[in-house]
C-alpha positions as CSV (number, residue, x, y, z in Angstrom):
1,M,84.3,-87.7,167.8
2,L,82.6,-89.0,164.4
3,S,80.0,-91.9,164.7
4,D,80.4,-95.0,162.3
5,S,77.5,-93.5,159.9
6,Q,79.2,-90.2,159.9
7,K,82.6,-91.9,159.1
8,R,80.8,-94.0,156.4
9,L,79.2,-90.8,154.9
10,E,82.6,-88.8,155.1
11,T,84.5,-91.7,153.4
12,E,81.8,-92.2,150.8
13,K,81.6,-88.1,150.0
14,R,85.6,-88.4,149.6
15,L,85.3,-91.1,147.1
16,A,82.5,-89.7,145.2
17,D,84.5,-86.7,144.9
18,E,87.4,-88.5,143.6
19,L,85.4,-90.3,141.2
20,E,83.9,-87.0,139.9
21,K,87.3,-85.5,139.4
22,A,88.4,-88.4,137.6
23,R,85.4,-88.4,135.5
24,A,85.6,-84.9,134.5
25,E,89.4,-85.3,133.8
26,Y,88.7,-88.3,131.5
27,R,86.1,-86.2,129.6
28,A,88.4,-83.4,129.0
29,A,91.2,-85.6,127.9
30,S,88.8,-87.4,125.6
31,T,87.8,-84.2,124.1
32,Q,91.1,-83.1,123.5
33,F,92.0,-86.5,121.8
34,R,88.9,-86.2,119.6
35,S,89.9,-82.6,118.7
36,A,93.5,-83.7,117.8
37,V,92.1,-86.4,115.6
38,N,89.9,-84.2,113.7
39,D,92.2,-81.3,113.6
40,S,93.9,-81.2,110.0
41,G,95.4,-77.8,110.6
42,I,98.6,-79.1,112.0
43,P,101.3,-80.4,109.8
44,Q,101.7,-84.1,109.7
45,P,104.7,-85.1,111.9
46,D,103.6,-82.8,114.4
47,R,99.9,-83.9,114.1
48,D,100.9,-87.7,114.6
49,L,102.9,-86.7,117.6
50,H,100.0,-84.7,119.2
51,I,97.5,-87.6,118.6
52,R,99.8,-90.1,120.2
53,Q,100.5,-87.6,123.3
54,T,96.7,-86.8,123.7
55,G,95.9,-90.6,123.3
56,Q,98.1,-91.5,126.2
57,A,96.9,-88.8,128.2
58,T,93.4,-90.2,127.6
59,R,94.5,-93.7,128.4
60,T,95.9,-92.5,131.5
61,A,92.9,-90.4,132.6
62,L,90.7,-93.4,131.8
63,E,92.8,-95.8,134.0
64,N,92.4,-93.2,136.8
65,Y,88.7,-93.0,136.3
66,R,88.3,-96.8,136.3
67,R,90.4,-96.9,139.5
68,A,88.1,-94.5,141.1
69,I,85.2,-96.3,140.1
70,Q,86.6,-99.5,141.7
71,R,87.4,-97.8,144.9
72,F,83.9,-96.0,145.2
73,N,82.3,-99.4,144.5
74,D,84.3,-101.3,146.7
75,C,83.5,-98.9,149.6
76,T,79.7,-98.7,148.9
77,V,79.1,-102.2,148.2
78,Y,81.8,-103.9,150.2
79,G,82.4,-101.5,153.0
80,I,86.2,-101.6,152.0
81,V,87.9,-98.2,152.8
82,P,90.9,-97.5,150.9
83,D,94.2,-97.3,153.0
84,D,95.3,-94.1,151.5
85,L,91.9,-92.2,151.6
86,F,92.8,-90.4,155.1
87,S,96.6,-90.2,155.0
């Protein structure tokens, strides 16, 4: 049986891992978007589509990162443990 402090540490570790994963995914998506914007080797209609698609992927990744930050902060600052964390 885990003590309360061990449970808290495990919870914070899981949320920190989730946060790091979301950060890495956002950085990768952001890099792909910048590359798409700067790539002039793709013909125009395909280039526009590629920019829109990578832009959407970046927005989604940013929202996931924002959510992970919020979950981590809620836990570490207010002691709120997300219901879905141990499901």
